[in-house]
Backbone bond lengths (Angstrom), bond angles and torsions (degrees), N, CA, C in turn:
res aa  C-N    CA-C-N  psi(-1)  N-CA   C-N-CA  omega(-1)  CA-C   N-CA-C  phi
1 X - - - 1.440 - - 1.523 107.60 -
2 X 1.309 116.23 135.11 1.463 119.04 178.14 1.535 110.25 -101.59
3 X 1.315 116.18 176.57 1.472 121.31 -175.33 1.518 113.10 -61.00
4 X 1.339 117.73 -41.80 1.465 120.85 -179.69 1.525 111.27 -65.62
5 X 1.333 116.45 -41.60 1.459 120.59 178.38 1.532 110.42 -63.00
6 X 1.311 115.51 -42.97 1.455 121.32 -179.26 1.527 110.53 -61.54
7 X 1.320 116.12 -46.83 1.469 120.91 -179.14 1.527 110.69 -61.95
8 X 1.335 116.56 -40.93 1.456 120.62 -178.23 1.520 114.07 -65.66
9 X 1.310 117.85 -28.19 1.466 122.35 -177.94 1.524 112.54 -104.63
10 X 1.325 118.02 7.09 1.460 121.75 -171.86 1.528 113.59 -54.60
11 X 1.316 118.39 -46.50 1.461 120.92 -176.06 1.526 110.87 -59.08
12 X 1.320 116.77 -44.01 1.456 120.89 178.64 1.527 110.54 -69.51
13 X 1.308 115.48 -40.37 1.457 121.93 -172.83 1.524 112.72 -68.42
14 X 1.330 117.33 -41.11 1.465 119.09 -170.85 1.520 113.16 -63.94
15 X 1.319 118.56 -33.12 1.462 119.89 176.50 1.515 112.08 -65.22
16 X 1.298 116.45 -43.57 1.453 119.97 -179.07 1.527 112.24 -72.90
17 X 1.341 116.53 -35.10 1.463 118.66 179.60 1.528 109.68 -66.18
18 X 1.313 117.63 -35.43 1.470 121.22 179.13 1.526 110.42 -66.28
19 X 1.329 117.37 -39.07 1.460 120.88 177.58 1.522 111.60 -67.47
20 X 1.321 116.27 -43.77 1.461 121.83 -174.96 1.522 112.31 -76.70
21 X 1.317 117.38 -39.08 1.461 122.30 -173.11 1.529 108.62 -126.30
22 X 1.318 116.50 75.50 1.452 123.52 -172.06 1.514 116.76 -62.84
23 X 1.331 118.58 -12.43 1.461 119.34 178.12 1.518 111.87 -73.94
24 X 1.334 117.85 -13.90 1.463 120.41 174.23 1.523 107.66 -82.21
25 X 1.323 116.56 117.23 1.462 121.97 -175.11 1.528 110.99 -83.03
26 X 1.325 116.14 169.68 1.463 120.72 174.76 1.529 110.16 -59.93
27 X 1.325 116.66 -38.06 1.468 120.22 176.81 1.521 111.28 -62.84
28 X 1.343 116.76 -40.61 1.466 120.51 176.60 1.517 110.35 -59.39
29 X 1.329 115.83 -46.17 1.466 120.37 -177.97 1.524 111.32 -64.54
30 X 1.340 116.55 -37.20 1.466 119.38 177.02 1.535 110.18 -65.79
31 X 1.318 116.58 -39.48 1.463 120.67 178.97 1.524 111.60 -67.25
32 X 1.320 116.63 -40.47 1.474 121.36 -179.60 1.525 110.10 -65.90
33 X 1.324 116.88 -49.38 1.467 126.07 178.69 1.527 114.03 32.51
34 X 1.329 116.10 54.96 1.455 120.75 173.12 1.515 115.59 86.95
35 X 1.325 118.04 4.47 1.464 121.19 -179.18 1.528 108.89 -96.51
36 X 1.335 116.71 112.67 1.466 121.74 -174.94 1.525 111.83 -62.56
37 X 1.320 118.25 -38.77 1.460 120.66 178.99 1.527 111.08 -64.07
38 X 1.326 116.58 -40.36 1.465 119.85 177.41 1.526 110.32 -67.15
39 X 1.326 116.51 -38.59 1.464 120.63 176.35 1.522 109.96 -57.76
40 X 1.322 116.35 -50.09 1.465 120.34 -179.14 1.524 111.23 -61.63
41 X 1.327 117.43 -38.25 1.455 121.07 177.99 1.522 112.32 -64.56
42 X 1.332 116.55 -43.82 1.460 120.48 179.08 1.519 111.09 -66.58
43 X 1.336 116.37 -38.24 1.460 120.38 177.03 1.532 109.32 -61.22
44 X 1.319 116.37 -44.34 1.472 120.70 178.87 1.529 109.76 -61.10
45 X 1.324 116.59 -43.36 1.457 121.84 -178.89 1.530 112.00 -64.25
46 X 1.330 116.75 -43.94 1.460 120.85 -174.77 1.526 114.23 -85.64
47 X 1.338 116.15 -33.22 1.463 119.30 -171.27 1.522 114.06 -116.10
48 X 1.325 118.49 -13.89 1.461 121.75 175.55 1.506 114.35 48.84
49 X 1.324 117.04 -101.96 1.462 121.38 -174.12 1.527 113.50 -69.85
50 X 1.319 118.37 -11.31 1.468 121.34 178.26 1.526 111.81 -97.95
51 X 1.315 117.39 10.16 1.468 121.87 -177.70 1.534 111.10 -52.87
52 X 1.313 117.41 -46.89 1.468 120.79 -178.61 1.532 110.90 -61.59
53 X 1.336 117.28 -37.38 1.471 120.60 178.70 1.529 111.05 -64.14
54 X 1.337 116.27 -42.98 1.455 120.38 -179.08 1.527 110.04 -66.60
55 X 1.325 117.61 -43.54 1.464 120.54 179.36 1.523 111.00 -64.18
56 X 1.336 117.86 -39.37 1.461 120.98 177.49 1.525 109.64 -63.68
57 X 1.342 116.98 -43.28 1.457 120.84 178.33 1.531 110.15 -59.40
58 X 1.344 117.02 -43.54 1.467 121.30 -179.45 1.531 110.47 -63.40
59 X 1.329 117.42 -44.12 1.465 120.71 178.63 1.530 111.16 -63.50
60 X 1.334 116.18 -43.14 1.464 120.20 178.58 1.528 110.85 -63.26
61 X 1.341 116.30 -40.88 1.463 120.80 178.05 1.525 109.91 -59.52
62 X 1.320 116.42 -46.18 1.459 120.22 -178.74 1.528 110.25 -62.55
63 X 1.322 118.05 -43.76 1.465 121.60 179.66 1.525 110.85 -59.56
64 X 1.321 116.93 -39.60 1.472 120.04 178.66 1.524 111.46 -64.20
65 X 1.323 117.76 -32.13 1.464 121.00 179.31 1.526 111.01 -70.32
66 X 1.312 116.66 -30.99 1.462 121.81 -176.31 1.528 112.97 -89.50
67 X 1.320 118.13 -15.83 1.457 122.35 -176.00 1.521 109.21 -107.12
68 X 1.347 117.39 122.55 1.461 119.03 178.62 1.525 111.08 -63.64
69 X 1.303 116.01 148.73 1.470 120.92 175.68 1.528 108.72 -61.51
70 X 1.330 118.02 150.27 1.470 120.23 179.97 1.522 113.08 -55.28
71 X 1.320 118.87 -37.26 1.465 120.86 179.66 1.532 111.14 -67.18
72 X 1.323 117.56 -32.47 1.470 121.00 179.49 1.529 110.30 -69.55
73 X 1.341 116.32 -33.47 1.466 119.56 179.09 1.522 111.29 -69.79
74 X 1.336 117.51 -31.82 1.455 120.81 -177.15 1.524 112.40 -77.44
75 X 1.320 118.77 -21.48 1.458 121.44 -174.45 1.526 112.24 -62.89
76 X 1.309 118.06 -30.39 1.453 121.19 -176.71 1.521 113.49 -74.19
77 X 1.326 119.10 -16.83 1.445 118.39 -173.40 1.422 113.73 -130.89
């Protein structure tokens, strides 16, 4: 996921990131406000050795948003 993609999905993303990674506070999310570099910095600050896990989760989340569910693909045919 790149910075533009992250910014475009921020509103949807921040609710799920708070549920999944509860160490990120509301203040953290306000500070990040769609900035991928700030997100990565806060993840490093809060999760340290789990940084790669959080980034992988974020990338996977973004991919799921861009890929239609299998049932949605079948509806057309």
